[in-house]
N, C-alpha and C positions, 0 to 999 in steps of 0.2 A: 330138549333135543334128544332125539332117539338115533342111536347108531347101530345098525345091523352089519356085524363083520365077524369073520372066522378068526380074526387077529385077536389076541388077548388084549384087554384094555390096558394092561401093565405095559405092553409094547406101543401102543398107540400113543398113550399120554406120558411116556418116558421122558423126563427132562423138562416137563411143563412148568415145574416149580422154579426152575432157573431162568425162565423166560422174562426179560424186562419189558414192561409195556412201552409202547411207543408214545413220544411226546411231540407236541406242536410247538415249534419255535419260529421266531422271525429273524432272518439273518440277511442283512443288506437289503431290506424291504421286501424280501421273498418269505412268504410263509410256506413251511414244509413240515413234514411229519417225519421225525427221526427216530433211531434206535440208539439210545445213549450206549457208548462203549467204555467211558470214563468221565471225569469231571470236565474235560476240555475237548473232547472229540466225540462225534457221533457219526453213524451211517444213515445216509438219506433213504427213507423208504418210499416217499411220494411227495410230490408238490402239490400245494393247494393255493393256486395263484391264478388270478383272472387275466394275467398278462402273458400272452403266447411267447414273448421273447424269453421269458424265464425257462420255458421248457426246452428251448434251443441251446441254452447255456449248458455245456458239458460239466461244469462245475457242480451243477445242481441235479445231475442225473441219478436216478436211483442206484444204489450201491456205492456211490462215492463217499469217501470219508471227508467230513468238514471239521474244521477246528473253529472254536469260539471261545468267547470269554463270558462265562455265566454272569448274569446281572442280578442282583438282589432286588426283590420287589419291596418297596416301602409300604407300610400299612397307612 
């Protein structure tokens, strides 16, 4: 990637090391991309669902805080 800017790169990328990557989870049958806040809550970034009714649910709109119980995956 090439970026042409008069702004110093230190200002552009300030705080990027503190940025947590988004994760995909399934909650109540709805697949969504979330930004983890702590072990039991996350902020909805976007929905990944083929069901149009999921997009009409205000509980899953981007920016909403959701609470969930993390589940361990067995090997």
